[in-house]
Backbone as a chain_set.jsonl record, in Angstrom:
{"seq": "MAETRLRLADLARTTDFDLRPDSNARAALTETLGLLALKKLRFAGSLSPDGDRDWRLNGTLGATVTQPCVVTFEPVTTRIDEPVIRRYLAATAPLPEGEEIEMPDDDTVEPMPDAVDLLQVMEEALALALPAWPRAEGVDPVELRVAAPGTEPMSNEDAKPFSSLKSLKDRLSDGGSDSGSNGG", "coords": {"N": [[-24.572, 3.784, -15.096], [-21.552, 5.034, -15.778], [-18.479, 3.426, -17.23], [-16.524, 1.921, -14.692], [-14.204, 0.693, -14.137], [-11.21, 1.159, -15.18], [-8.904, 0.303, -17.67], [-5.599, 0.861, -17.795], [-3.78, 0.539, -19.925], [-5.441, 0.783, -22.063], [-6.0, 3.517, -22.193], [-5.135, 6.592, -23.558], [-5.039, 9.195, -23.153], [-6.076, 11.968, -20.983], [-8.851, 10.963, -18.988], [-11.991, 11.657, -18.006], [-14.233, 11.273, -15.162], [-17.341, 10.698, -13.527], [-18.994, 9.664, -11.01], [-21.958, 8.666, -9.605], [-23.498, 6.875, -7.628], [-26.352, 4.721, -7.514], [-29.328, 4.286, -5.575], [-29.441, 1.567, -4.696], [-26.708, 0.848, -4.805], [-25.701, 2.766, -3.002], [-27.004, 1.811, -0.644], [-25.795, -0.7, -0.265], [-23.219, 0.172, 0.107], [-23.523, 1.574, 2.501], [-24.257, -0.516, 4.276], [-21.851, -1.873, 4.206], [-19.924, -0.145, 5.31], [-21.035, 0.333, 7.783], [-22.819, 2.371, 8.355], [-25.539, 4.638, 9.239], [-27.012, 5.924, 7.217], [-26.568, 6.944, 3.905], [-26.959, 9.552, 1.973], [-26.232, 11.142, -0.133], [-23.894, 10.857, -2.723], [-20.935, 11.213, -4.509], [-18.481, 10.987, -6.818], [-16.116, 12.527, -8.607], [-13.704, 13.353, -11.153], [-10.48, 13.15, -12.749], [-8.404, 11.008, -14.695], [-5.15, 10.995, -15.532], [-2.255, 10.874, -17.773], [0.983, 10.862, -16.305], [3.922, 11.972, -16.788], [6.098, 9.861, -18.516], [5.299, 6.953, -18.006], [3.666, 6.866, -15.78], [0.552, 7.412, -13.988], [-1.889, 9.663, -12.752], [-4.56, 10.222, -10.571], [-6.829, 12.56, -9.987], [-9.44, 13.719, -7.975], [-12.657, 14.558, -6.551], [-14.448, 13.786, -3.69], [-17.743, 13.661, -2.64], [-20.092, 13.497, -0.109], [-23.016, 12.772, 1.907], [-23.317, 11.572, 4.991], [-24.657, 9.466, 7.62], [-24.114, 8.576, 10.902], [-23.933, 6.626, 13.876], [-23.904, 8.415, 16.931], [-21.094, 8.254, 19.14], [-21.502, 8.282, 21.854], [-24.179, 8.549, 22.563], [-25.584, 7.232, 20.73], [-27.351, 8.503, 18.942], [-28.502, 9.713, 15.807], [-26.016, 11.034, 13.671], [-25.328, 13.451, 11.36], [-23.104, 14.066, 8.785], [-21.445, 16.134, 6.463], [-19.341, 15.496, 3.799], [-16.602, 16.579, 1.897], [-14.055, 15.916, 0.031], [-10.727, 16.148, -1.336], [-9.335, 13.805, -3.544], [-6.516, 12.077, -4.285], [-4.503, 10.059, -6.206], [-1.524, 8.484, -7.03], [-0.231, 6.573, -9.538], [2.422, 4.621, -9.976], [4.816, 3.267, -12.174], [7.284, 2.283, -11.693], [8.002, 1.288, -8.608], [9.009, 0.715, -5.22], [9.084, -2.549, -3.925], [6.151, -3.767, -2.111], [6.306, -3.653, 1.42], [6.726, -6.32, 3.724], [5.6, -8.158, 6.665], [4.968, -8.113, 10.184], [5.032, -5.565, 11.363], [5.046, -2.604, 9.695], [6.411, 0.244, 8.154], [4.751, 3.238, 7.368], [4.626, 4.891, 4.168], [6.014, 8.216, 3.484], [4.561, 9.667, 1.451], [1.309, 9.15, 1.059], [-0.221, 9.028, -1.169], [0.849, 7.624, -3.255], [0.904, 4.642, -5.295], [1.487, 1.26, -6.411], [1.553, 0.642, -9.964], [-1.481, -0.423, -11.225], [-3.124, -2.947, -13.316], [-5.613, -1.983, -14.007], [-7.674, 0.738, -12.901], [-9.834, 0.723, -10.514], [-12.497, 2.57, -10.124], [-14.804, 2.576, -8.372], [-13.814, 1.158, -6.157], [-11.66, 2.937, -5.353], [-13.197, 5.124, -4.654], [-14.824, 4.057, -2.48], [-12.763, 3.354, -0.701], [-11.816, 6.024, -0.148], [-14.038, 7.226, 0.899], [-14.332, 5.758, 3.263], [-11.923, 6.433, 4.641], [-12.486, 9.166, 5.041], [-14.58, 9.382, 6.79], [-15.869, 10.519, 9.847], [-14.103, 9.464, 12.778], [-14.986, 9.353, 15.39], [-17.896, 10.156, 15.647], [-19.976, 12.695, 17.213], [-22.972, 13.626, 18.777], [-24.595, 16.828, 18.566], [-23.613, 19.0, 21.298], [-22.747, 16.958, 22.967], [-20.399, 15.904, 25.203], [-17.014, 14.822, 25.097], [-16.283, 11.405, 26.212], [-14.503, 10.093, 28.848], [-12.696, 7.185, 28.988], [-11.465, 4.786, 31.149], [-9.441, 2.081, 31.551], [-8.274, -0.848, 33.06], [-6.15, -3.819, 33.921], [-7.473, -6.492, 35.959], [-7.182, -5.622, 39.451], [-5.404, -3.625, 39.162], [-4.717, -0.09, 39.064], [-6.5, 2.078, 37.013], [-5.05, 4.061, 34.416], [-4.916, 7.538, 33.908], [-5.347, 10.149, 31.359], [-3.669, 12.291, 32.238], [-1.821, 10.829, 33.838], [-0.403, 9.649, 31.827], [1.289, 11.485, 30.834], [4.62, 12.303, 30.52], [6.045, 13.865, 32.521], [4.361, 14.02, 34.613], [4.378, 12.571, 36.997], [6.754, 13.672, 38.2], [5.978, 16.277, 38.559], [4.019, 15.929, 40.413], [5.522, 14.924, 42.599], [7.134, 17.148, 43.024], [5.133, 19.029, 43.774], [4.318, 17.706, 46.163], [6.645, 17.879, 47.671], [6.943, 20.703, 47.852], [4.703, 21.37, 49.241], [5.1, 20.018, 51.645], [7.477, 21.271, 52.543], [6.571, 23.891, 53.015], [4.864, 23.177, 55.145], [6.691, 22.244, 57.11], [8.144, 24.549, 57.394], [6.431, 26.198, 58.723], [6.026, 24.972, 61.111], [8.455, 25.199, 62.355], [9.037, 27.447, 63.918]], "CA": [[-23.475, 4.306, -14.684], [-20.371, 4.807, -16.806], [-17.438, 2.437, -16.912], [-15.922, 2.235, -13.407], [-12.924, -0.048, -14.155], [-10.469, 1.688, -16.448], [-7.591, -0.358, -18.008], [-4.627, 1.939, -18.184], [-3.241, 0.286, -21.224], [-6.367, 1.294, -23.053], [-6.112, 4.957, -22.044], [-4.056, 7.3, -24.176], [-5.009, 10.642, -22.67], [-6.764, 12.192, -19.779], [-10.114, 10.369, -19.024], [-12.822, 12.223, -16.966], [-15.19, 10.385, -14.586], [-18.25, 11.31, -12.603], [-19.687, 8.531, -10.495], [-23.037, 8.974, -8.733], [-24.062, 5.581, -7.273], [-27.789, 4.743, -7.21], [-29.738, 4.007, -4.141], [-29.031, 0.315, -4.296], [-25.24, 0.751, -4.565], [-25.428, 3.298, -1.746], [-27.407, 0.909, 0.345], [-24.771, -1.713, -0.095], [-22.031, 0.771, 0.771], [-24.006, 1.907, 3.831], [-24.126, -1.63, 5.115], [-20.4, -2.286, 4.238], [-19.222, 0.865, 6.162], [-21.645, 0.511, 9.127], [-23.474, 3.693, 8.427], [-27.089, 4.623, 9.373], [-27.445, 6.335, 6.011], [-25.628, 7.591, 2.889], [-27.889, 10.147, 1.307], [-25.637, 11.63, -1.387], [-22.484, 10.208, -2.965], [-20.508, 11.619, -5.874], [-16.916, 10.923, -6.933], [-15.814, 13.037, -9.899], [-12.314, 13.89, -11.377], [-9.936, 12.608, -13.953], [-7.234, 10.068, -14.63], [-4.357, 11.547, -16.48], [-0.853, 10.513, -17.747], [1.885, 11.6, -15.382], [5.19, 11.567, -17.208], [6.057, 8.739, -19.654], [4.728, 5.758, -17.712], [2.876, 6.838, -14.643], [-0.742, 7.911, -14.058], [-2.447, 10.334, -11.659], [-5.941, 10.369, -10.357], [-7.36, 13.746, -9.188], [-10.905, 13.725, -7.855], [-13.268, 15.117, -5.417], [-15.468, 12.905, -3.012], [-18.802, 14.411, -1.876], [-21.117, 12.522, 0.548], [-23.746, 13.132, 3.195], [-23.387, 10.366, 5.719], [-25.281, 9.492, 8.921], [-23.556, 7.585, 11.644], [-24.432, 6.766, 15.219], [-23.015, 9.084, 17.973], [-20.328, 7.174, 19.912], [-21.92, 8.299, 23.295], [-25.684, 8.489, 22.826], [-26.087, 6.458, 19.574], [-28.307, 9.252, 18.235], [-27.893, 9.86, 14.445], [-25.144, 12.215, 13.471], [-25.109, 13.685, 9.901], [-21.911, 14.862, 8.305], [-21.093, 16.492, 5.068], [-17.935, 15.22, 3.437], [-16.11, 17.123, 0.644], [-12.573, 15.629, 0.252], [-9.916, 15.897, -2.467], [-8.745, 12.512, -3.625], [-5.307, 12.085, -5.206], [-3.731, 8.793, -6.237], [-0.429, 8.473, -8.103], [0.059, 5.222, -9.829], [3.848, 4.64, -10.432], [5.254, 2.109, -12.873], [8.468, 1.818, -10.914], [7.882, 1.45, -7.164], [9.647, -0.277, -4.402], [8.033, -3.627, -3.557], [5.45, -3.571, -0.873], [6.979, -4.238, 2.559], [5.97, -7.534, 4.369], [5.917, -8.379, 7.958], [3.903, -7.72, 11.198], [4.97, -4.079, 11.488], [5.649, -1.965, 8.501], [6.367, 1.711, 8.322], [3.938, 3.923, 6.36], [5.43, 5.815, 3.441], [5.75, 9.64, 3.653], [3.575, 10.035, 0.514], [0.314, 8.212, 0.951], [-0.973, 9.042, -2.552], [1.584, 6.688, -4.331], [0.593, 3.215, -5.317], [2.067, 0.613, -7.666], [0.761, 0.647, -11.051], [-2.346, -1.586, -11.43], [-3.588, -2.96, -14.787], [-6.753, -1.195, -14.251], [-8.028, 1.453, -11.768], [-11.26, 0.553, -10.072], [-12.98, 3.905, -9.529], [-15.555, 2.238, -7.226], [-12.895, 0.886, -4.926], [-11.117, 4.196, -4.885], [-14.301, 5.858, -4.045], [-15.127, 3.357, -1.237], [-11.698, 3.67, 0.179], [-11.696, 7.496, 0.121], [-15.057, 7.544, 1.78], [-13.962, 5.114, 4.585], [-10.968, 7.302, 5.311], [-13.006, 10.444, 5.347], [-15.68, 9.25, 7.864], [-15.429, 10.877, 11.222], [-13.824, 8.265, 13.617], [-15.698, 9.411, 16.694], [-18.972, 11.126, 15.622], [-20.744, 12.993, 18.429], [-24.23, 14.454, 18.586], [-24.434, 18.161, 19.067], [-23.741, 19.272, 22.624], [-22.292, 15.84, 23.785], [-19.029, 16.103, 25.598], [-16.327, 13.528, 24.9], [-16.379, 10.517, 27.314], [-13.144, 9.538, 29.144], [-12.764, 5.806, 29.509], [-10.178, 4.334, 31.861], [-9.467, 0.589, 31.633], [-6.972, -1.515, 33.533], [-6.283, -5.132, 34.189], [-8.009, -6.618, 37.407], [-6.204, -5.558, 40.435], [-4.499, -2.405, 38.915], [-5.295, 1.186, 38.923], [-6.543, 2.652, 35.703], [-4.283, 5.201, 34.078], [-5.571, 8.615, 33.215], [-4.517, 10.981, 30.342], [-2.626, 13.024, 33.049], [-0.839, 9.913, 34.178], [0.322, 9.292, 30.746], [2.148, 12.417, 30.406], [5.955, 11.878, 30.977], [6.595, 14.577, 33.677], [3.256, 14.253, 35.572], [4.855, 12.117, 38.232], [7.697, 14.549, 38.699], [5.151, 17.408, 39.051], [3.28, 15.456, 41.647], [6.517, 14.797, 43.546], [7.511, 18.497, 43.271], [3.969, 19.504, 44.555], [4.333, 17.104, 47.549], [7.818, 18.437, 48.434], [6.814, 22.088, 48.171], [3.61, 21.319, 50.324], [5.871, 19.512, 52.841], [8.391, 22.356, 52.877], [5.791, 24.99, 53.676], [4.452, 22.738, 56.41], [7.833, 22.285, 57.982], [8.58, 25.873, 57.735], [5.493, 26.938, 59.614], [6.198, 24.389, 62.378], [9.684, 25.358, 63.016], [8.99, 28.87, 64.453]], "C": [[-22.272, 4.118, -15.656], [-19.345, 3.797, -16.313], [-16.726, 2.836, -15.631], [-14.485, 1.51, -13.318], [-12.209, 0.38, -15.486], [-9.032, 1.049, -16.558], [-6.676, 0.677, -18.545], [-3.941, 1.768, -19.438], [-4.093, 0.738, -22.38], [-6.504, 2.766, -23.054], [-4.896, 5.673, -22.67], [-3.998, 8.795, -23.713], [-5.902, 10.81, -21.429], [-8.244, 11.71, -20.03], [-10.857, 11.006, -17.749], [-13.765, 11.189, -16.413], [-16.165, 11.262, -13.671], [-19.202, 10.191, -12.134], [-20.809, 9.008, -9.483], [-23.883, 7.594, -8.516], [-25.61, 5.737, -7.035], [-28.044, 4.277, -5.796], [-29.348, 2.541, -3.713], [-27.5, 0.164, -4.031], [-25.03, 1.541, -3.327], [-25.931, 2.562, -0.461], [-26.328, -0.122, 0.757], [-23.546, -1.139, 0.586], [-22.365, 1.225, 2.2], [-23.83, 0.664, 4.752], [-22.533, -1.976, 5.284], [-19.645, -1.468, 5.244], [-19.887, 1.028, 7.466], [-22.314, 1.734, 9.388], [-24.905, 3.493, 8.695], [-27.611, 4.912, 7.983], [-26.348, 6.916, 5.149], [-26.612, 8.119, 1.878], [-27.325, 10.567, -0.144], [-24.227, 11.104, -1.487], [-22.098, 10.584, -4.352], [-18.921, 11.547, -5.812], [-16.665, 11.271, -8.464], [-14.349, 13.5, -10.001], [-11.918, 13.264, -12.695], [-8.631, 11.747, -13.658], [-6.387, 10.449, -15.819], [-2.884, 10.823, -16.507], [-0.02, 11.345, -16.958], [3.367, 11.17, -15.86], [5.065, 10.468, -18.265], [5.217, 7.464, -19.284], [3.762, 5.757, -16.477], [1.509, 7.454, -14.93], [-1.174, 8.688, -12.748], [-3.996, 10.556, -11.693], [-6.236, 11.567, -9.532], [-8.799, 13.735, -9.178], [-11.376, 14.328, -6.645], [-14.5, 14.13, -5.012], [-16.378, 13.869, -2.329], [-19.657, 13.417, -1.366], [-21.715, 13.155, 1.597], [-23.927, 11.704, 3.924], [-24.081, 10.565, 7.14], [-24.75, 8.309, 9.728], [-24.143, 7.676, 13.062], [-23.428, 7.601, 16.121], [-22.332, 8.077, 18.912], [-20.81, 7.287, 21.368], [-23.329, 8.069, 23.419], [-26.313, 7.54, 21.766], [-27.17, 7.159, 18.736], [-27.627, 9.424, 16.796], [-27.176, 11.177, 14.42], [-24.911, 12.297, 11.929], [-23.921, 14.506, 9.655], [-21.791, 14.983, 6.846], [-19.639, 16.272, 4.749], [-17.634, 15.71, 2.056], [-14.622, 16.922, 0.716], [-11.893, 15.514, -1.155], [-9.411, 14.522, -2.384], [-7.703, 12.423, -4.673], [-4.687, 10.641, -5.055], [-2.702, 8.953, -7.412], [-0.026, 7.042, -8.296], [1.484, 5.136, -10.711], [4.223, 3.326, -11.073], [6.388, 1.43, -12.129], [8.394, 2.174, -9.44], [8.662, 0.423, -6.425], [8.578, -1.391, -4.07], [7.372, -3.34, -2.196], [6.133, -4.276, 0.273], [6.15, -5.42, 3.124], [6.453, -7.565, 5.857], [4.805, -7.894, 8.95], [3.884, -6.226, 11.297], [5.738, -3.463, 10.32], [5.539, -0.369, 8.664], [5.639, 2.254, 7.107], [4.786, 4.856, 5.589], [5.082, 7.249, 3.69], [4.611, 10.099, 2.751], [2.483, 8.912, 0.382], [-0.546, 8.18, -0.294], [-0.37, 8.088, -3.584], [1.123, 5.287, -4.162], [1.218, 2.57, -6.534], [1.096, 0.685, -8.766], [-0.066, -0.628, -11.303], [-2.533, -1.74, -12.937], [-4.71, -2.184, -15.013], [-7.073, -0.534, -12.862], [-9.562, 1.265, -11.611], [-11.767, 1.67, -9.327], [-13.86, 3.635, -8.311], [-14.796, 1.914, -5.992], [-12.23, 2.078, -4.468], [-12.022, 5.016, -4.127], [-14.641, 5.277, -2.667], [-14.041, 3.646, -0.28], [-11.573, 5.01, 0.726], [-12.725, 7.86, 1.154], [-14.802, 6.915, 3.293], [-13.1, 5.9, 5.314], [-11.495, 8.663, 5.742], [-14.02, 10.481, 6.508], [-14.959, 9.708, 9.209], [-15.229, 9.59, 12.069], [-14.707, 8.228, 14.86], [-16.892, 10.394, 16.552], [-19.726, 11.374, 16.819], [-21.933, 13.915, 18.125], [-23.82, 15.811, 19.121], [-24.545, 18.364, 20.552], [-23.29, 18.046, 23.573], [-20.87, 15.975, 23.952], [-18.356, 14.776, 25.319], [-16.345, 12.702, 26.339], [-14.926, 10.096, 27.566], [-13.356, 8.179, 29.708], [-11.435, 5.508, 30.076], [-10.309, 2.762, 32.104], [-8.174, 0.101, 32.143], [-7.256, -2.949, 33.773], [-6.797, -5.243, 35.676], [-6.749, -6.438, 38.379], [-5.204, -4.355, 40.325], [-5.294, -1.247, 38.832], [-5.388, 1.638, 37.534], [-5.777, 3.948, 35.506], [-5.049, 6.264, 33.379], [-4.687, 9.28, 32.168], [-3.526, 11.692, 31.104], [-1.535, 12.128, 33.426], [0.169, 9.568, 33.113], [1.354, 10.286, 30.295], [3.464, 12.214, 31.137], [6.406, 12.568, 32.26], [5.511, 14.747, 34.754], [3.65, 13.708, 36.975], [5.892, 13.064, 38.938], [6.926, 15.746, 39.236], [4.505, 17.104, 40.251], [4.259, 15.445, 42.76], [6.898, 16.338, 44.013], [6.382, 19.195, 44.195], [4.089, 19.089, 46.022], [5.505, 17.776, 48.384], [7.597, 19.844, 48.781], [5.69, 22.224, 49.323], [4.377, 20.985, 51.678], [6.843, 20.642, 53.373], [7.777, 23.455, 53.507], [5.252, 24.579, 54.954], [5.565, 22.766, 57.535], [8.283, 23.686, 58.455], [7.701, 26.632, 58.649], [5.561, 26.333, 61.057], [7.475, 24.649, 63.091], [9.966, 26.69, 63.683], [9.889, 29.232, 65.459]], "O": [[-22.109, 3.054, -16.254], [-19.347, 3.379, -15.155], [-16.35, 4.0, -15.49], [-13.711, 1.813, -12.41], [-12.551, 0.027, -16.614], [-8.152, 1.225, -15.716], [-6.914, 1.289, -19.586], [-3.518, 2.76, -20.033], [-3.62, 1.032, -23.479], [-7.161, 3.258, -23.972], [-3.755, 5.367, -22.324], [-3.002, 9.493, -23.897], [-6.418, 9.821, -20.908], [-8.821, 11.98, -21.083], [-10.388, 10.885, -16.617], [-14.097, 10.257, -17.146], [-15.83, 12.336, -13.172], [-20.134, 9.841, -12.857], [-20.473, 9.747, -8.557], [-24.851, 7.328, -9.227], [-26.079, 6.717, -6.457], [-27.164, 3.949, -5.0], [-28.983, 2.298, -2.563], [-27.089, -0.569, -3.131], [-24.208, 1.087, -2.531], [-25.358, 2.687, 0.621], [-26.031, -0.346, 1.931], [-22.918, -1.75, 1.45], [-21.464, 1.233, 3.038], [-23.319, 0.784, 5.866], [-22.055, -2.305, 6.369], [-18.807, -2.003, 5.969], [-19.387, 1.811, 8.274], [-22.404, 2.159, 10.539], [-25.474, 2.427, 8.462], [-28.554, 4.25, 7.549], [-25.306, 7.332, 5.655], [-27.09, 7.373, 1.023], [-27.956, 10.323, -1.172], [-23.5, 10.937, -0.508], [-22.839, 10.314, -5.298], [-18.25, 11.993, -4.882], [-16.934, 10.5, -9.385], [-13.806, 13.996, -9.014], [-12.713, 12.915, -13.568], [-7.971, 11.793, -12.62], [-6.796, 10.274, -16.967], [-2.395, 10.294, -15.509], [-0.28, 12.547, -16.911], [3.926, 10.177, -15.395], [3.988, 10.23, -18.811], [4.501, 6.947, -20.142], [3.128, 4.741, -16.192], [1.31, 7.981, -16.025], [-0.745, 8.255, -11.678], [-4.588, 10.997, -12.679], [-5.869, 11.551, -8.357], [-9.413, 13.741, -10.245], [-10.585, 14.608, -5.745], [-15.356, 13.756, -5.813], [-15.96, 14.749, -1.576], [-19.987, 12.485, -2.099], [-21.111, 14.024, 2.226], [-24.63, 10.822, 3.431], [-24.072, 11.651, 7.721], [-24.903, 7.162, 9.309], [-24.772, 8.674, 13.412], [-22.214, 7.429, 16.003], [-22.975, 7.151, 19.407], [-20.508, 6.354, 22.111], [-23.719, 7.393, 24.371], [-27.456, 7.11, 21.921], [-27.833, 6.518, 17.921], [-26.414, 9.301, 16.631], [-27.57, 12.2, 14.979], [-24.388, 11.374, 11.305], [-23.746, 15.558, 10.268], [-22.012, 14.037, 6.09], [-18.778, 16.846, 5.415], [-18.316, 15.321, 1.108], [-13.949, 17.689, 1.404], [-12.432, 14.858, -2.047], [-9.075, 14.054, -1.296], [-7.975, 12.671, -5.848], [-4.418, 10.142, -3.962], [-2.971, 9.442, -8.509], [0.449, 6.373, -7.379], [1.598, 5.511, -11.878], [3.925, 2.293, -10.474], [6.439, 0.211, -11.966], [8.714, 3.307, -9.077], [8.949, -0.647, -6.961], [7.377, -1.138, -3.966], [7.968, -2.757, -1.29], [6.52, -5.433, 0.11], [4.93, -5.431, 2.958], [7.527, -7.078, 6.211], [3.81, -7.316, 8.514], [2.801, -5.641, 11.315], [6.894, -3.78, 10.038], [4.608, 0.151, 9.279], [5.858, 1.814, 5.979], [5.597, 5.572, 6.176], [3.947, 7.525, 4.079], [3.753, 10.853, 3.211], [2.689, 7.898, -0.286], [-1.477, 7.385, -0.418], [-0.967, 7.786, -4.618], [0.965, 4.789, -3.047], [1.454, 3.22, -7.552], [-0.106, 0.783, -8.521], [0.465, -1.712, -11.547], [-2.185, -0.864, -13.728], [-4.872, -1.685, -16.126], [-6.804, -1.117, -11.812], [-10.381, 1.61, -12.463], [-11.57, 1.803, -8.119], [-13.735, 4.336, -7.307], [-15.129, 2.368, -4.897], [-12.192, 2.299, -3.258], [-11.684, 5.557, -3.074], [-14.732, 6.066, -1.727], [-14.29, 4.123, 0.828], [-11.267, 5.19, 1.905], [-12.478, 8.606, 2.102], [-15.055, 7.542, 4.321], [-13.339, 6.132, 6.499], [-10.998, 9.245, 6.705], [-14.255, 11.53, 7.108], [-13.829, 9.39, 9.577], [-16.101, 8.721, 12.07], [-15.115, 7.157, 15.308], [-16.915, 11.392, 17.272], [-20.137, 10.417, 17.475], [-21.854, 14.84, 17.317], [-22.915, 15.97, 19.94], [-25.553, 17.915, 21.098], [-23.442, 18.118, 24.792], [-20.141, 16.147, 22.975], [-19.006, 13.73, 25.3], [-16.412, 13.285, 27.421], [-14.199, 9.781, 26.625], [-14.047, 7.978, 30.707], [-10.4, 5.923, 29.554], [-11.214, 2.29, 32.792], [-7.105, 0.554, 31.735], [-8.42, -3.344, 33.838], [-6.627, -4.342, 36.498], [-5.631, -6.924, 38.207], [-4.354, -4.108, 41.18], [-6.488, -1.342, 38.55], [-4.364, 1.591, 36.853], [-5.849, 4.843, 36.348], [-5.748, 6.006, 32.399], [-3.484, 9.036, 32.083], [-2.409, 11.716, 30.588], [-0.377, 12.544, 33.372], [1.335, 9.258, 33.359], [2.205, 9.971, 29.464], [3.418, 11.958, 32.34], [7.1, 11.932, 33.053], [5.694, 15.516, 35.698], [3.304, 14.301, 37.996], [5.861, 13.203, 40.161], [7.237, 16.191, 40.341], [4.417, 17.968, 41.123], [3.91, 15.919, 43.841], [6.947, 16.665, 45.199], [6.682, 19.826, 45.208], [3.993, 19.888, 46.953], [5.365, 18.15, 49.548], [7.984, 20.256, 49.875], [5.779, 23.078, 50.205], [4.226, 21.682, 52.682], [6.939, 20.857, 54.581], [8.325, 23.992, 54.47], [5.131, 25.412, 55.852], [5.373, 23.226, 58.661], [8.69, 23.957, 59.585], [8.127, 27.595, 59.288], [5.238, 26.988, 62.048], [7.602, 24.37, 64.283], [11.126, 26.981, 63.976], [9.878, 30.376, 65.915]]}, "num_chains": 1, "name": "protein.A"}
């Protein structure tokens, strides 16, 4: 495989890359990501100067992954074809610290590293592109309702802000029609 760690100080112009990990590398990634199988994997693109001091990675990630269905645990195979863009900026704000941080509007921007690890970018892009809730064909979503002991579980309908007002309105209008029929 070609060089996968590119030192930006050593690059003067656009550098193309085309990574196709072998079966051993795919097996390791399969285990890392908790997949059942990773049949094909390719990450190709270019790393280019962007202005005077910044760099831009434009790539395409292609993969065929197999994950367990979240309902039946049957294998679910998905084809992934995703654009991958990273902008490495020399002058960026320091990374926020703390328990809760706000995500930036532009998720392609990163501080300038000494070197771009193409394998790391590929692995991250693949992890983000995986279906979060893979379901086998014909399997309907499952609604889970969980609550603390002694309390009633909340449904999706209960979580809607005006559902209790609608239920009150329905009860009042039902009561109003009942009292109207009795008052003859």
